[in-house]
C-alpha positions as CSV (number, residue, x, y, z in Angstrom):
1,M,99.2,134.8,-51.5
2,P,99.8,132.3,-48.5
3,I,102.3,129.9,-48.7
4,V,102.6,126.9,-46.1
5,N,105.4,124.9,-45.7
6,V,104.8,121.4,-44.0
7,K,108.2,119.0,-42.9
8,L,107.0,115.5,-42.9
9,I,110.1,112.9,-41.3
10,E,110.3,110.2,-44.8
11,D,108.6,107.2,-44.9
12,V,105.6,108.2,-42.6
13,F,102.7,109.5,-44.8
14,T,101.8,108.2,-48.1
15,T,101.0,109.9,-51.0
16,Q,97.2,109.7,-50.3
17,Q,97.6,111.3,-46.4
18,K,99.8,114.3,-48.1
19,Q,97.0,115.2,-50.4
20,Q,94.4,115.5,-47.6
21,M,97.1,117.5,-45.7
22,I,97.2,119.3,-48.6
23,E,93.6,119.7,-49.1
24,K,92.6,120.2,-45.8
25,I,95.4,123.1,-45.2
26,T,93.9,124.9,-47.8
27,E,90.4,124.6,-46.7
28,A,91.6,125.9,-43.0
29,M,93.5,129.0,-45.1
30,V,90.6,129.2,-47.2
31,E,88.2,129.5,-44.1
32,I,90.3,132.0,-42.5
33,E,91.3,134.2,-45.5
34,G,88.0,133.8,-48.2
35,E,87.5,131.8,-51.5
36,N,89.2,134.3,-53.3
37,M,92.9,132.9,-51.9
38,R,92.1,129.4,-53.3
39,P,93.4,129.9,-56.2
40,V,97.2,131.3,-54.9
41,T,97.2,128.9,-51.6
42,M,100.2,127.3,-51.6
43,V,100.9,124.2,-49.5
44,Y,104.4,122.4,-49.8
45,I,105.0,119.1,-48.0
46,E,108.9,118.5,-48.0
47,D,110.1,115.0,-46.8
48,V,113.2,115.4,-44.2
49,K,116.2,112.6,-44.2
50,Q,115.2,110.2,-41.5
51,G,117.6,111.2,-38.7
52,D,117.7,114.7,-39.8
53,W,115.0,115.4,-37.9
54,G,114.9,115.6,-33.7
55,I,112.9,116.3,-30.8
56,G,114.0,116.8,-27.3
57,G,117.5,115.9,-28.3
58,K,116.5,112.5,-30.0
59,C,117.1,111.8,-33.9
60,M,114.0,110.8,-35.0
61,T,112.8,107.9,-37.7
62,A,109.9,107.0,-39.5
63,A,109.6,103.8,-36.8
64,D,109.7,106.6,-34.0
65,V,106.9,108.0,-35.5
66,H,104.8,105.4,-36.2
67,E,105.5,103.8,-32.8
68,L,103.8,107.2,-31.3
69,Q,101.0,106.6,-34.1
70,R,100.3,103.4,-32.7
71,A,100.3,104.5,-28.9
72,K,97.9,107.1,-29.6
73,K,95.2,104.7,-31.4
74,S,95.9,102.0,-28.4
75,A,95.0,104.8,-25.9
């Protein structure tokens, strides 16, 4: 039985976006493992407190992620 754990910085994604992640991740696992695995595929989303997450030696906040999202949209 697959267990997928997704960690996100708190206050970045909405409840609706998290639901979409759960649905799409489940679909990806079922595509690989087969439909019989759907009922036992678990996806956990954990919010990590801002500042308790770092990339490249820099603590990340929701504002940092939103800035990256905006930069991607404008590119």
